[in-house]
FISENU-902565 format. One record per residue (C-alpha): residue number from 1; x, y, z. Coordinates in steps of 0.1 Angstrom, whole numbers. Example, Ala and Ser with C-alpha at 12.3 -4.5 7.8 and 13.67 -1.06 7.14 Angstrom:
<sites>
num; c1; c2; c3
1; 123; -45; 78
2; 137; -11; 71
</sites>
This chain:
<sites>
num; c1; c2; c3
1; 2; 4; 2
2; 27; 20; 6
3; 48; 19; -23
4; 53; 53; -37
5; 40; 68; -60
6; 54; 102; -69
7; 39; 120; -100
8; 20; 99; -125
9; 41; 74; -142
10; 29; 61; -177
11; -1; 44; -175
12; 4; 6; -162
13; 37; 11; -150
14; 46; -2; -117
15; 64; 29; -94
16; 90; 15; -65
17; 106; 32; -43
18; 137; 34; -58
19; 122; 46; -96
20; 98; 72; -93
21; 91; 95; -118
22; 95; 132; -113
23; 81; 148; -147
24; 83; 180; -124
25; 116; 176; -111
26; 129; 167; -143
27; 119; 200; -157
28; 133; 219; -131
29; 167; 206; -137
30; 167; 210; -174
31; 160; 246; -167
32; 183; 253; -141
33; 210; 233; -164
34; 198; 259; -193
35; 198; 288; -168
36; 233; 273; -157
37; 246; 278; -195
38; 230; 321; -201
39; 236; 329; -164
40; 252; 326; -138
41; 235; 344; -111
42; 202; 333; -120
43; 217; 295; -115
44; 231; 301; -83
45; 198; 323; -70
46; 177; 294; -86
47; 192; 269; -62
48; 168; 286; -36
49; 134; 270; -58
50; 145; 233; -48
51; 127; 216; -24
52; 149; 214; 1
53; 169; 244; 1
54; 130; 260; 1
55; 117; 236; 29
56; 147; 252; 51
57; 136; 290; 42
58; 104; 283; 49
59; 109; 264; 78
60; 133; 291; 97
61; 101; 317; 85
62; 83; 295; 108
63; 101; 290; 138
64; 104; 330; 136
65; 67; 334; 133
66; 66; 311; 162
67; 87; 328; 183
68; 77; 370; 174
69; 61; 379; 210
70; 59; 348; 220
71; 54; 354; 257
72; 34; 384; 254
73; -1; 372; 254
74; -18; 365; 288
75; -18; 333; 297
76; -52; 316; 293
77; -63; 296; 322
78; -56; 263; 309
79; -19; 277; 305
80; -24; 290; 339
81; -37; 260; 350
82; -10; 237; 342
83; 14; 259; 345
84; 9; 263; 380
85; 9; 228; 390
86; 44; 226; 373
87; 57; 247; 395
88; 40; 231; 425
89; 57; 199; 415
90; 90; 218; 416
91; 84; 229; 447
92; 75; 193; 464
93; 93; 174; 445
94; 67; 150; 435
95; 48; 140; 405
96; 20; 116; 399
97; -1; 118; 362
98; -28; 135; 366
99; -54; 136; 338
100; -71; 171; 343
101; -35; 184; 333
102; -34; 159; 307
103; 2; 142; 297
104; 34; 146; 310
105; 57; 157; 287
106; 44; 195; 293
107; 53; 196; 332
108; 80; 169; 325
109; 103; 192; 296
110; 91; 222; 310
111; 100; 216; 344
112; 138; 210; 336
113; 134; 243; 319
114; 120; 263; 345
115; 144; 247; 370
116; 175; 257; 344
117; 165; 287; 335
118; 134; 301; 357
119; 99; 303; 346
120; 82; 326; 319
121; 53; 327; 300
122; 83; 327; 270
123; 102; 293; 283
124; 68; 278; 290
125; 51; 280; 252
126; 89; 276; 242
127; 89; 235; 234
128; 56; 236; 216
129; 64; 267; 197
130; 98; 244; 184
131; 70; 214; 177
132; 49; 233; 158
133; 81; 257; 139
134; 98; 223; 128
135; 64; 208; 109
136; 72; 222; 75
137; 97; 199; 76
138; 71; 168; 75
139; 69; 175; 34
140; 105; 164; 27
141; 101; 128; 44
142; 71; 132; 24
143; 95; 139; -12
144; 90; 105; -28
145; 53; 111; -34
146; 48; 143; -40
147; 60; 166; -69
148; 82; 193; -61
149; 58; 220; -56
150; 36; 201; -38
151; 64; 194; -11
152; 73; 236; -8
153; 30; 237; -10
154; 29; 219; 23
155; 53; 232; 40
156; 45; 265; 36
157; 10; 249; 42
158; 24; 237; 80
159; 39; 271; 86
160; 10; 299; 78
161; -23; 280; 87
162; -38; 305; 114
163; -49; 273; 137
164; -13; 253; 138
165; 0; 290; 138
166; -16; 303; 171
167; -19; 270; 188
168; 22; 265; 184
169; 24; 297; 204
170; -1; 284; 233
171; 12; 262; 261
172; -11; 231; 251
173; -3; 193; 235
174; -24; 195; 212
175; 1; 213; 183
176; 30; 186; 205
177; 3; 157; 195
178; -3; 168; 159
179; 27; 172; 151
180; 43; 141; 166
181; 23; 113; 149
182; 26; 138; 115
183; 64; 130; 118
184; 56; 94; 135
185; 37; 90; 100
186; 60; 107; 76
187; 96; 87; 86
188; 67; 52; 82
189; 68; 59; 44
190; 100; 75; 42
191; 116; 39; 61
192; 99; 24; 26
193; 106; 50; 4
194; 142; 51; 12
195; 145; 16; 22
196; 159; 27; 57
197; 142; 2; 85
198; 163; 25; 111
199; 133; 55; 98
200; 105; 31; 112
201; 125; 31; 147
202; 119; 72; 147
203; 85; 66; 136
204; 79; 48; 165
205; 101; 68; 186
206; 75; 100; 172
207; 47; 77; 182
208; 59; 73; 217
209; 60; 107; 223
210; 27; 112; 208
211; 11; 93; 241
212; 29; 116; 259
213; 13; 144; 254
214; -28; 142; 256
215; -54; 114; 264
216; -66; 120; 227
217; -35; 102; 214
218; -61; 71; 216
219; -77; 85; 189
220; -56; 89; 170
221; -46; 47; 158
222; -84; 50; 152
223; -85; 74; 127
224; -53; 56; 113
225; -70; 25; 109
226; -107; 39; 93
227; -82; 64; 67
228; -63; 30; 58
229; -95; 13; 55
230; -107; 35; 29
231; -75; 37; 10
232; -70; 1; 10
233; -106; 1; -3
234; -99; 20; -28
235; -68; 2; -42
236; -92; -31; -41
237; -115; -10; -63
238; -95; 3; -87
239; -79; -34; -95
240; -109; -49; -98
241; -121; -22; -120
242; -91; -25; -142
243; -100; -67; -147
244; -80; -74; -117
245; -84; -97; -93
246; -90; -82; -56
247; -75; -111; -32
248; -43; -112; -58
249; -38; -70; -47
250; -44; -82; -12
251; -16; -104; -16
252; 4; -88; -28
253; 2; -63; -3
254; 9; -83; 26
255; 43; -84; 33
256; 64; -119; 31
257; 76; -130; 58
258; 106; -151; 36
259; 116; -119; 19
260; 146; -101; 41
261; 139; -70; 37
262; 104; -75; 58
263; 123; -94; 84
264; 151; -63; 84
265; 120; -41; 88
266; 103; -61; 112
267; 133; -64; 132
268; 133; -27; 135
269; 97; -24; 146
270; 106; -49; 175
271; 135; -23; 182
272; 109; 9; 179
273; 80; -6; 202
274; 109; -12; 229
275; 115; 27; 224
276; 81; 38; 227
277; 81; 17; 256
278; 106; 32; 270
279; 96; 65; 263
280; 57; 64; 279
281; 74; 45; 314
282; 105; 71; 314
283; 81; 95; 313
284; 49; 80; 330
285; 65; 65; 362
286; 64; 89; 391
287; 89; 109; 412
288; 107; 107; 435
289; 109; 71; 424
290; 101; 46; 458
291; 101; 20; 440
292; 105; -9; 409
293; 68; -22; 414
294; 52; 10; 421
295; 66; 25; 389
296; 49; 1; 374
297; 15; 0; 392
298; 15; 41; 387
299; 27; 42; 350
300; -3; 10; 348
301; -27; 4; 367
302; -30; 45; 378
303; -28; 58; 344
304; -54; 35; 335
305; -76; 50; 368
306; -70; 83; 355
307; -80; 76; 324
308; -114; 70; 334
309; -127; 105; 336
310; -115; 115; 304
311; -127; 74; 287
312; -158; 73; 308
313; -176; 95; 285
314; -194; 119; 314
315; -173; 145; 295
316; -190; 137; 256
317; -225; 135; 272
318; -235; 170; 252
319; -254; 171; 217
320; -234; 161; 187
321; -249; 191; 157
322; -241; 225; 175
323; -204; 212; 185
324; -197; 198; 148
325; -213; 232; 132
326; -187; 250; 156
327; -156; 231; 137
328; -173; 239; 105
329; -175; 275; 114
330; -137; 273; 125
331; -125; 259; 94
332; -147; 282; 75
333; -132; 314; 95
334; -95; 300; 101
335; -86; 273; 71
336; -110; 280; 45
337; -80; 278; 17
338; -69; 247; 33
339; -101; 230; 32
340; -108; 241; 2
341; -76; 228; -16
342; -77; 193; 7
343; -107; 188; -10
344; -98; 200; -47
345; -62; 182; -37
346; -80; 148; -33
347; -103; 147; -60
348; -82; 156; -85
349; -52; 128; -74
350; -81; 103; -74
351; -102; 103; -103
352; -77; 126; -127
353; -51; 110; -132
354; -39; 74; -136
355; -39; 60; -101
356; -45; 78; -69
357; -13; 87; -46
358; -19; 66; -8
359; -4; 93; 10
360; -28; 120; -3
361; -61; 95; 2
362; -48; 83; 38
363; -35; 123; 51
364; -74; 132; 36
365; -92; 108; 54
366; -74; 110; 82
367; -81; 147; 85
368; -122; 135; 74
369; -123; 109; 103
370; -110; 140; 124
371; -136; 163; 111
372; -165; 141; 119
373; -150; 126; 153
374; -138; 154; 174
375; -174; 174; 177
376; -182; 139; 193
377; -152; 133; 219
378; -141; 171; 228
379; -159; 181; 262
380; -158; 218; 254
381; -177; 244; 236
382; -158; 262; 218
383; -124; 247; 218
384; -108; 260; 189
385; -73; 242; 198
386; -91; 204; 186
387; -90; 223; 151
388; -49; 211; 155
389; -62; 176; 148
390; -83; 181; 117
391; -59; 205; 99
392; -27; 190; 104
393; -37; 160; 82
394; -61; 177; 57
395; -23; 195; 47
396; -8; 171; 29
397; -39; 174; 7
398; -43; 208; 6
399; -12; 209; -11
400; -18; 189; -37
401; -46; 216; -45
402; -22; 247; -39
403; 7; 234; -63
404; -19; 220; -90
405; -32; 258; -92
406; 2; 270; -90
407; 15; 251; -123
408; -17; 257; -139
409; -8; 293; -133
410; 24; 287; -145
411; 20; 269; -175
412; -10; 295; -190
413; 16; 323; -189
414; 44; 300; -209
415; 13; 294; -231
416; 3; 332; -230
417; -29; 321; -216
418; -33; 356; -199
419; -66; 351; -185
420; -58; 316; -171
421; -30; 335; -154
422; -44; 357; -140
423; -74; 333; -127
424; -44; 313; -109
425; -29; 342; -97
426; -59; 359; -83
427; -66; 324; -65
428; -35; 321; -48
429; -37; 356; -38
430; -69; 354; -21
431; -53; 321; -5
432; -27; 338; 10
433; -43; 367; 18
434; -71; 354; 38
435; -46; 330; 53
436; -14; 357; 65
437; -49; 382; 69
438; -66; 355; 97
439; -33; 344; 115
440; -17; 387; 118
441; -53; 390; 141
442; -52; 360; 160
443; -14; 355; 164
444; 2; 391; 167
445; -30; 415; 166
446; -57; 403; 187
447; -43; 372; 201
448; -66; 380; 231
449; -89; 402; 221
450; -128; 393; 225
451; -138; 404; 190
452; -117; 381; 165
453; -146; 366; 154
454; -173; 366; 126
455; -206; 352; 120
456; -219; 376; 145
457; -202; 358; 173
458; -178; 358; 198
459; -145; 339; 200
460; -149; 317; 176
461; -110; 310; 174
462; -97; 331; 211
463; -112; 303; 232
464; -135; 319; 261
465; -112; 314; 293
466; -88; 340; 276
467; -80; 369; 295
468; -85; 402; 280
469; -74; 431; 282
470; -32; 441; 284
471; -29; 433; 321
472; 8; 426; 318
473; 14; 465; 334
474; -2; 450; 369
475; 20; 417; 367
476; 46; 435; 371
477; 40; 462; 391
478; 33; 430; 413
479; 68; 412; 403
480; 84; 447; 414
481; 69; 453; 444
482; 69; 415; 462
483; 108; 414; 471
484; 108; 442; 491
485; 73; 439; 507
486; 70; 417; 546
487; 44; 398; 543
488; 13; 394; 518
489; 21; 407; 485
490; -18; 399; 469
491; -49; 401; 491
492; -79; 375; 471
493; -114; 389; 485
494; -146; 373; 479
495; -163; 338; 487
496; -151; 327; 452
497; -117; 331; 458
498; -112; 318; 493
499; -89; 293; 506
500; -108; 288; 533
501; -86; 284; 556
502; -64; 253; 540
503; -41; 277; 529
504; -26; 289; 501
505; -1; 255; 490
506; -12; 222; 489
507; 3; 190; 495
508; 24; 163; 473
509; -3; 140; 456
510; -31; 168; 470
511; -50; 188; 445
512; -50; 230; 450
513; -71; 244; 480
514; -107; 263; 472
515; -104; 291; 449
516; -70; 286; 434
517; -92; 277; 399
518; -114; 305; 399
519; -81; 326; 404
520; -68; 316; 368
521; -37; 320; 356
522; -30; 345; 384
523; -19; 318; 405
524; 8; 312; 382
525; 19; 345; 378
526; 25; 352; 416
527; 40; 313; 419
528; 68; 321; 394
529; 72; 360; 414
530; 76; 338; 444
531; 47; 363; 459
532; 30; 359; 491
533; -10; 354; 484
534; -39; 350; 512
535; -73; 356; 508
536; -103; 365; 527
537; -145; 366; 525
538; -146; 399; 548
539; -147; 427; 535
540; -133; 448; 569
541; -100; 429; 567
542; -93; 432; 529
543; -99; 470; 538
544; -74; 476; 562
545; -49; 450; 545
546; -14; 466; 541
547; -6; 442; 510
548; 4; 462; 476
549; -22; 441; 459
550; -59; 430; 459
551; -72; 415; 437
552; -115; 412; 441
553; -141; 405; 412
554; -169; 429; 401
555; -208; 423; 416
556; -226; 397; 396
557; -196; 384; 380
558; -197; 349; 390
559; -232; 346; 404
560; -232; 360; 439
561; -243; 401; 449
562; -220; 394; 481
563; -183; 397; 482
564; -177; 418; 457
565; -155; 446; 444
566; -179; 474; 453
567; -179; 466; 488
568; -145; 471; 494
569; -136; 500; 463
570; -146; 533; 481
571; -123; 519; 512
572; -91; 509; 489
573; -92; 546; 470
574; -97; 563; 505
575; -60; 546; 513
576; -45; 556; 477
577; -54; 528; 458
578; -58; 529; 421
579; -81; 506; 408
580; -81; 489; 371
581; -104; 464; 359
582; -97; 433; 333
583; -114; 409; 316
584; -104; 373; 339
585; -125; 358; 307
586; -130; 371; 271
587; -163; 387; 290
588; -190; 388; 320
589; -165; 385; 345
590; -147; 416; 353
591; -113; 414; 377
592; -106; 443; 399
593; -68; 454; 408
594; -65; 476; 438
595; -30; 486; 438
596; -13; 509; 462
597; 5; 537; 457
598; 42; 531; 438
599; 28; 498; 425
600; 26; 495; 384
601; 25; 535; 382
602; 18; 528; 345
603; -10; 517; 350
604; -36; 546; 343
605; -67; 533; 366
606; -102; 522; 354
607; -107; 512; 332
608; -76; 493; 315
609; -87; 470; 279
610; -60; 480; 257
611; -49; 446; 236
612; -25; 459; 215
613; 8; 439; 215
614; 40; 468; 227
615; 55; 488; 198
</sites>
């Protein structure tokens, strides 16, 4: 099934990994040869148009796009929850898998980075940005299955898609999981194409890493099985349509255990499985390591018990149609060019050529299974990060469609077909313009704004638990005042924020105290600043505090008229505090900061809601 099918060869010709027909490459080689004879400078510059150098340029641009102002956006509450828990692990020296913060990859890797360089928003997002920025290199592994133009187009799609870009700048596991699984498939394909069994080990290494990121890694083998079944079915139907025997075709696709090549790949697969299992245990064993038997139990039955929260189905007990409609809107707003090109690429590759390429069909079906499957399994409405798992596989057929339009326009231009060249140019410019505009808007111009959604509704891309407004100056004020202050640095006022006598920290193996989750993402910031926090439900205590910063919710913001910011604003203002308001969510949850004199002097006071990145 994975026999290479680069550019289509003559009818009936069987293509093998060793002999793949690439007319685009042959043509580019001839053009480069003639160019070198007539213009040496042009020849040297033409090197940059080859897939390898072009992909390196695209990858460098993808990394730059992900690292640019990476630490500016205020942490989403999910980011704050996981990062705050990482600080807890570092403080207690104890770690054990907890499904509420997903897999161990980010806690383990970020824990090391924080211990080496100190915690920061930039560093917390660093691993995800690296993996997201390297996604274009997947195209290089598939180069024997794709035309040169398709290889470059795939790199561009993976680099520029707004969903992949935004969530590559976000401390979540989705880009990590999708990236590891894309590389797992690509390494497997390359292993067959190049006859290099050792790449099977690389494939299973990536597969093992995928299972350290997030629970929906379990969905990937299911989607792959469905995609493989449909791809195989297409092969068998085509064989019968050509007068062949589907049984013989199926037998021809199965490996021969007597073949030396099969044994080599089998041995590599066994090594790869051992590597994947080793990765699993390295990440999932608890810390500190008490005994081998306890570690084994925790990494097996302990993980299984934790997974029941996700596998039980209780979190997915919702109506299917609204969630499916949301994903449709998400793709229409953020990834319409990718979705349209994916459909065109799949249809043209499947029906317009001599035979469909398995790698194109497989990725299209993989994306299709994800599109219809994720509305069933997700537990949060409006969770745009799940779109990562749809657009990542669809990037392959999208690259085929994008490159097709490019080649049609180029051929029309050389044939003096002005209408065809202009039509192709308009399509490409529209695709680039809409993709670039959405990517710039969501990742740079308004990365935490409630106004980045179309269709008359907010938050189609920016999830509602993303704090809105520029909270950074107030947080910098806390950071500057905490080292010089004695006693409580930040006082939380209100029943919802109160720890109810349980303290501000928690023991190893336990859960955060009451009020901790409702404060998110602020515990991450106060924790990394070593700021001392406290809480009270009593207005008299809040009014008499010496804490440089007091934080409270606005009345009715949490469904209760009591313990609101309005009850303490007069007394704190009389004491010289300045008041500034930010949205803890995208909307409907105003969070009041009361700042003592000298704290954050660059904050003007009510009402700070500017969302533009600093110049």
